[in-house]
DOPALUM-93178 format. One line per field, with one value per residue: residue number from 1; residue in three letters; x, y, z of N, C-alpha, C in turn. Coordinates in steps of 0.001 Angstrom, whole numbers. Layout:
<recs>
k <- (NUM; ...)
r <- (ala; ...)
n.X <- (X; ...)
n.Y <- (Y; ...)
n.Z <- (Z; ...)
ca.X <- (X; ...)
ca.Y <- (Y; ...)
ca.Z <- (Z; ...)
c.X <- (X; ...)
c.Y <- (Y; ...)
c.Z <- (Z; ...)
</recs>
This chain:
<recs>
k <- (1; 2; 3; 4; 5; 6; 7; 8; 9; 10; 11; 12; 13; 14; 15; 16; 17; 18; 19; 20; 21; 22; 23; 24; 25; 26; 27; 28; 29; 30; 31; 32; 33; 34; 35; 36; 37; 38; 39; 40; 41; 42; 43; 44; 45; 46; 47; 48; 49; 50; 51; 52; 53; 54; 55; 56; 57; 58; 59; 60; 61; 62; 63; 64; 65; 66; 67; 68; 69; 70; 71; 72; 73; 74; 75; 76; 77; 78; 79; 80; 81; 82)
r <- (met; gln; asn; glu; thr; ser; thr; ile; thr; lys; gly; asp; met; ile; val; glu; lys; glu; met; his; ser; asn; asn; lys; ser; lys; leu; val; arg; glu; arg; asp; phe; tyr; arg; ala; lys; met; asn; glu; leu; lys; gly; arg; ile; lys; thr; leu; glu; tyr; asp; asn; ala; glu; leu; ile; lys; arg; asp; gln; val; leu; ser; lys; arg; val; glu; glu; ile; thr; ser; leu; arg; ser; phe; lys; gln; lys; arg; lys; val; asn)
n.X <- (110962; 108677; 106743; 106613; 105457; 102993; 101789; 99252; 98770; 97210; 96655; 96497; 94207; 92304; 92361; 91507; 88923; 87809; 87889; 86156; 83792; 83467; 83052; 80711; 78991; 78937; 77631; 75171; 74272; 74106; 72188; 69988; 69686; 68880; 66528; 64988; 64817; 63372; 60930; 60120; 59791; 57756; 55651; 55426; 54644; 52102; 50775; 50897; 49439; 46908; 46408; 46397; 44123; 42128; 42383; 41691; 39005; 38000; 38532; 36770; 34282; 34388; 34672; 32214; 30539; 31406; 30601; 27815; 27337; 28241; 26425; 24060; 24545; 24833; 22267; 20783; 21851; 20954; 18219; 18022; 18793; 16746)
n.Y <- (60014; 60388; 59440; 61422; 63649; 62704; 61753; 62172; 63573; 62808; 65157; 67007; 66033; 66521; 69324; 69871; 68758; 70421; 72866; 72283; 71820; 74347; 75909; 74716; 75293; 78055; 78330; 77218; 79015; 81326; 80509; 80141; 82760; 84066; 82675; 83499; 86236; 86055; 84977; 87089; 89099; 87942; 88087; 90846; 91412; 90211; 91879; 94323; 93654; 93277; 95853; 97227; 96117; 97081; 99833; 99954; 99198; 101293; 103430; 102851; 103166; 105882; 107082; 106478; 107954; 110567; 110749; 110635; 112969; 114889; 114540; 115321; 118045; 119049; 118628; 120326; 122794; 122949; 123205; 125707; 127420; 127231)
n.Z <- (22974; 21465; 23139; 25081; 23814; 22936; 25149; 27559; 30589; 33766; 35095; 32987; 31741; 33697; 33832; 31241; 31337; 33295; 31958; 29895; 31353; 32492; 30200; 29356; 31507; 31297; 28848; 29519; 31467; 29873; 28013; 29723; 30612; 28237; 27764; 29949; 29371; 26986; 27891; 29503; 27584; 26055; 27857; 28023; 25412; 25362; 27173; 25797; 23508; 24621; 25643; 23215; 21977; 23684; 23186; 20480; 20606; 22163; 20458; 18371; 19660; 20399; 17886; 16757; 18457; 17861; 15194; 15560; 17073; 15270; 13186; 14460; 15002; 12410; 11506; 13200; 12434; 9805; 10204; 11409; 9358; 7485)
ca.X <- (110509; 107309; 105895; 106470; 104560; 101671; 101260; 98422; 98782; 95927; 96482; 96031; 92819; 91479; 92282; 90665; 87547; 87368; 87646; 84931; 82639; 83308; 82413; 79348; 78191; 78741; 76592; 73900; 73864; 73722; 70915; 68954; 69493; 68074; 65182; 64293; 64516; 62322; 59683; 59781; 59301; 56459; 54681; 55264; 53868; 50702; 50245; 50729; 48329; 45673; 46235; 46042; 42725; 41299; 42431; 40915; 37587; 37705; 38526; 35519; 33186; 34511; 34397; 30763; 29970; 31724; 29699; 26468; 27327; 28378; 25171; 23078; 24867; 24517; 20811; 20344; 22252; 20072; 16909; 18115; 18921; 15436)
ca.Y <- (61341; 60341; 59247; 62673; 64558; 62126; 61345; 63138; 63215; 62946; 66575; 67637; 65613; 67223; 70715; 69878; 68525; 71634; 73879; 71881; 72046; 75799; 76376; 74198; 76047; 79392; 78203; 76969; 80294; 82228; 80001; 80454; 84212; 84416; 82124; 84402; 87450; 85729; 84877; 88452; 89803; 87362; 88694; 92245; 91395; 89950; 93100; 95320; 93223; 93557; 97309; 97619; 95735; 98044; 101112; 99807; 99231; 102661; 104263; 102591; 103787; 107336; 107472; 106409; 109100; 111775; 110758; 110973; 114381; 115667; 114486; 116131; 119459; 119441; 118658; 121538; 123937; 122998; 123686; 127154; 128120; 127234)
ca.Z <- (22708; 20999; 24303; 25807; 23114; 22770; 26442; 28267; 32000; 34451; 35382; 31752; 31519; 34675; 33382; 30046; 31780; 33981; 30936; 29193; 32233; 32608; 28961; 29355; 32474; 30727; 27835; 30205; 32055; 28787; 27497; 30713; 30585; 27069; 27968; 30874; 28608; 26031; 28649; 29912; 26404; 25694; 28772; 27603; 24171; 25718; 27780; 24733; 22655; 25356; 25637; 21856; 21744; 24415; 22471; 19244; 20972; 22600; 19259; 17644; 20405; 20291; 16495; 16589; 19169; 17098; 14031; 16032; 17452; 14042; 12431; 15190; 14797; 11033; 11427; 13881; 11616; 8636; 10650; 11666; 8092; 6816)
c.X <- (109060; 106358; 105654; 105454; 103145; 101040; 100466; 98383; 97398; 95635; 95965; 94572; 91874; 91286; 91358; 89197; 86990; 87057; 86347; 83708; 82401; 82618; 80955; 78470; 77954; 77631; 75219; 73385; 73392; 72373; 69772; 68651; 68580; 66664; 64368; 63907; 63359; 60966; 59199; 59176; 57958; 55357; 54395; 54422; 52397; 50050; 49965; 49585; 46991; 45381; 45803; 44580; 41772; 41248; 41637; 39428; 37172; 37625; 37229; 34334; 33217; 34234; 32901; 30086; 30212; 30815; 28285; 26358; 27405; 27073; 24079; 23326; 24512; 23001; 20249; 20681; 21361; 18700; 16935; 18163; 17561; 14497)
c.Y <- (61362; 60198; 60548; 63594; 64002; 61717; 62489; 62685; 63388; 64404; 67336; 67292; 66337; 68673; 70809; 69667; 69757; 72734; 73566; 72144; 73545; 76367; 75946; 74995; 77481; 79365; 77999; 78271; 81273; 81807; 80358; 81947; 84601; 83829; 83033; 85694; 87206; 85632; 86247; 89232; 89249; 87936; 90134; 92336; 91156; 91182; 94157; 94940; 93520; 95057; 97803; 97283; 96699; 99391; 101063; 99900; 100646; 103609; 104079; 103263; 105305; 107827; 107473; 107607; 110401; 111874; 111156; 112455; 115264; 115674; 115296; 117615; 119898; 119502; 119943; 122780; 124064; 123545; 125182; 127954; 128214; 128092)
c.Z <- (22224; 22165; 25047; 25123; 23018; 24093; 27074; 29719; 32597; 34773; 34169; 31483; 32464; 34254; 32172; 30421; 32490; 32972; 30192; 30064; 32449; 31370; 28915; 30321; 31993; 29683; 28468; 30821; 30997; 28206; 28445; 30765; 29424; 27142; 28883; 30165; 27644; 26740; 29099; 28746; 25922; 26576; 28390; 26328; 24470; 26316; 26715; 23789; 23318; 25353; 24255; 21560; 22456; 23687; 21167; 19552; 21381; 21410; 18477; 18331; 20247; 18873; 16231; 17260; 18423; 15878; 14437; 16373; 16216; 13256; 13133; 14962; 13381; 10841; 12056; 13048; 10388; 9027; 10881; 10374; 7417; 7538)
</recs>
């Protein structure tokens, strides 16, 4: 009776190996999926960083222009009052 409970047949070993390889392949697929997602998101981050840098530069240029225009208008208004 002990032999029956402790004995593992070749069929059981094959099933166990198949289950292990199925679990392993599922993990590999899941890992690859998340790696692909991570690479996709890294690319998106680079694009957003570039866009942000362009917007910062544009904001600086426009702010400078607004200051110049404002100072010209205030100068013209002061001349008219005098």
